[in-house]
C-alpha positions as CSV (number, residue, x, y, z in Angstrom):
1,X,0.0,0.0,0.0
2,X,2.9,2.3,0.7
3,X,4.3,2.2,-2.8
4,X,0.9,3.1,-4.2
5,X,0.6,6.1,-1.9
6,X,4.1,7.3,-2.8
7,X,3.4,7.0,-6.5
8,X,0.2,8.8,-6.3
9,X,1.8,11.6,-4.2
10,X,4.7,11.9,-6.7
11,X,2.2,12.1,-9.6
12,X,0.1,14.7,-7.8
13,X,3.3,16.8,-7.2
14,X,4.4,16.4,-10.9
15,X,1.0,17.5,-12.2
16,X,0.8,20.5,-9.7
17,X,4.1,21.8,-11.1
18,X,2.8,21.8,-14.7
19,X,1.2,25.3,-14.7
20,X,-0.5,27.2,-17.5
21,X,2.4,28.8,-19.6
22,X,0.5,31.0,-22.0
23,X,3.6,32.6,-23.3
24,X,3.2,35.8,-21.2
25,X,6.2,35.5,-19.1
26,X,7.7,38.7,-17.8
27,X,11.4,39.2,-18.3
28,X,13.6,41.1,-16.0
29,X,16.9,42.8,-17.0
30,X,19.7,44.4,-15.1
31,X,19.4,47.6,-17.2
32,X,18.8,50.7,-15.3
33,X,15.4,52.3,-15.7
34,X,15.7,55.7,-17.4
35,X,14.6,58.7,-15.4
36,X,11.2,60.0,-16.2
37,X,11.1,62.7,-18.9
38,X,10.8,66.2,-17.4
39,X,7.5,67.8,-18.0
40,X,7.0,71.0,-20.0
41,X,8.7,72.5,-23.0
42,X,12.3,72.4,-21.7
43,X,12.9,68.7,-22.5
44,X,15.3,69.5,-25.3
45,X,17.4,71.9,-23.2
46,X,17.5,69.4,-20.3
47,X,18.7,66.6,-22.7
48,X,21.4,69.0,-24.2
49,X,22.6,70.0,-20.8
50,X,23.0,66.4,-19.7
51,X,24.8,65.5,-22.8
52,X,27.2,68.5,-22.4
53,X,27.8,67.6,-18.8
54,X,28.6,64.0,-19.8
55,X,31.1,65.2,-22.3
56,X,32.7,67.4,-19.7
57,X,33.2,64.5,-17.3
58,X,34.7,62.2,-20.0
59,X,37.1,64.8,-21.4
60,X,38.5,65.9,-18.0
61,X,38.8,62.3,-16.7
62,X,41.1,61.3,-19.6
63,X,43.1,64.5,-19.1
64,X,43.3,64.1,-15.3
65,X,44.7,60.6,-15.9
66,X,47.4,61.8,-18.2
67,X,48.4,64.6,-15.8
68,X,48.7,62.2,-12.9
69,X,50.8,59.8,-15.1
70,X,53.0,62.6,-16.1
71,X,53.4,63.7,-12.4
72,X,54.3,60.2,-11.4
73,X,57.0,59.9,-14.0
74,X,58.4,63.4,-14.0
75,X,57.9,64.3,-10.3
76,X,56.0,67.5,-11.3
77,X,52.9,68.6,-13.1
78,X,53.2,69.5,-16.8
79,X,53.7,73.3,-17.5
80,X,50.9,73.2,-20.0
81,X,48.6,70.7,-21.7
82,X,50.9,70.8,-24.8
83,X,53.6,69.2,-22.7
84,X,51.2,66.1,-22.4
85,X,51.2,65.9,-26.1
86,X,55.0,66.4,-26.7
87,X,55.7,63.7,-24.0
88,X,53.2,61.4,-25.8
89,X,50.9,61.0,-22.7
90,X,48.1,61.9,-25.0
91,X,47.7,62.0,-28.8
92,X,46.1,65.5,-28.9
93,X,44.3,67.9,-26.5
94,X,40.6,67.1,-26.8
95,X,38.4,70.0,-27.8
96,X,36.3,71.7,-25.2
97,X,32.6,71.6,-25.7
98,X,31.0,74.5,-27.6
99,X,31.0,77.7,-25.6
100,X,33.6,76.3,-23.1
101,X,37.3,76.2,-22.6
102,X,39.8,74.1,-20.7
103,X,41.2,75.7,-17.7
104,X,44.5,74.1,-16.5
105,X,46.4,75.1,-13.4
106,X,50.1,73.8,-13.7
107,X,50.7,74.4,-9.9
108,X,48.1,72.0,-8.7
109,X,47.6,69.9,-11.8
110,X,43.9,70.6,-11.7
111,X,41.8,70.8,-14.9
112,X,38.3,72.1,-15.4
113,X,36.0,72.9,-18.1
114,X,34.6,76.5,-17.7
115,X,32.5,78.9,-19.8
116,X,34.3,81.1,-22.1
């Protein structure tokens, strides 16, 4: 009698695991959800400002790395950004975003992107 009870219990468990798969499964991803779009007419300017800010961060991060590498090798900060090019730390000085300029302080090795 025990084998019959175990077999029927196993069969019931097997059948209960077979649910209705109608093809409407929800998929999850690790992608970040984009922020909600700002309301109003300024969406284009908000988007442009975000893109310009992203370019500022990317451009200065590569220059900051080159400046730190130069400092580690030479024991001083470069006198100008042109010295990074002549010492082959970078291929060329990246252009500043429109309406902005690169501001380099050779005393501290700090570089910023500022308005013209």
